[in-house]
C-alpha positions in Angstrom: -10.7 23.8 5.9 -6.4 22.8 5.9 -4.5 24.0 3.3 -2.4 21.2 3.9 -2.2 18.8 0.5 -3.1 15.2 0.6 -0.7 12.5 -0.4 -1.9 9.6 -1.8 0.3 6.7 -2.8 0.0 4.1 -5.6 1.9 1.2 -4.3 1.5 -0.6 -7.0 3.3 2.0 -9.5 6.3 2.4 -7.2 6.7 -1.2 -7.3 7.2 -1.8 -11.0 10.7 0.4 -11.5 13.1 -1.1 -8.7 16.4 -2.9 -9.1 14.9 -5.6 -6.6 11.2 -7.0 -6.8 9.4 -5.6 -3.3 6.2 -6.7 -2.1 3.2 -4.5 -2.3 3.0 -4.8 1.5 6.8 -3.5 1.6 5.9 -0.8 -1.1 2.6 0.3 1.0 4.3 0.1 4.7 7.8 2.4 3.2 4.1 4.7 2.2 2.8 5.0 5.6 6.2 5.2 7.0 7.3 8.2 4.9 3.6 9.5 6.4 1.2 9.5 3.2 -2.5 10.2 3.8 -3.5 7.2 2.0 -2.6 4.0 0.0 -4.0 3.2 -3.3 -3.9 -0.9 -3.9 -4.8 -3.0 -6.8 -6.8 -6.1 -5.4 -8.3 -8.9 -7.5 -9.9 -12.4 -6.0 -7.4 -14.0 -8.2 -4.5 -12.0 -9.1 -2.7 -14.7 -11.2 -5.5 -14.8 -13.3 -6.7 -11.0 -13.4 -6.9 -10.2 -17.4 -4.5 -7.2 -16.6 -1.8 -6.5 -14.4 -2.8 -9.3 -12.1 1.3 -10.3 -10.9 1.0 -6.9 -9.6 -2.1 -7.0 -7.4 -2.7 -7.8 -4.1 -4.5 -11.3 -3.8 -8.1 -10.3 -2.1 -7.4 -13.2 0.6 -4.3 -11.0 2.2 -5.8 -8.0 1.9 -7.2 -7.8 5.7 -3.9 -8.5 7.1 -2.3 -5.7 5.0 -4.8 -3.1 6.3 -4.1 -4.4 10.0 -0.5 -3.8 9.3 -0.4 -0.4 7.9 -3.2 0.8 10.5 -0.7 -1.0 13.5 2.2 0.7 11.9 0.6 4.5 11.2 -0.9 4.2 15.0 2.7 3.6 16.2 4.0 6.6 14.0 1.2 9.1 15.4 2.3 11.2 18.2 1.3 10.1 21.3 -0.7 12.6 24.1 
């Protein structure tokens, strides 16, 4: 067992208090670039009409592309053997 702490990053909360409105993808990518272990995303199939926090959620249709991009970024940052 490792003594290392796991760092989880909630991309939505990081997005709400910035002077410029960053996209969830930009904020999540910054977290991965900084080396977080996990990214927490709020997703809804119809984010614009979600009962709460809808405008701050990622549309379900956009999830696959974002996960592929975050995975690509993580692999690019991993030490190469």
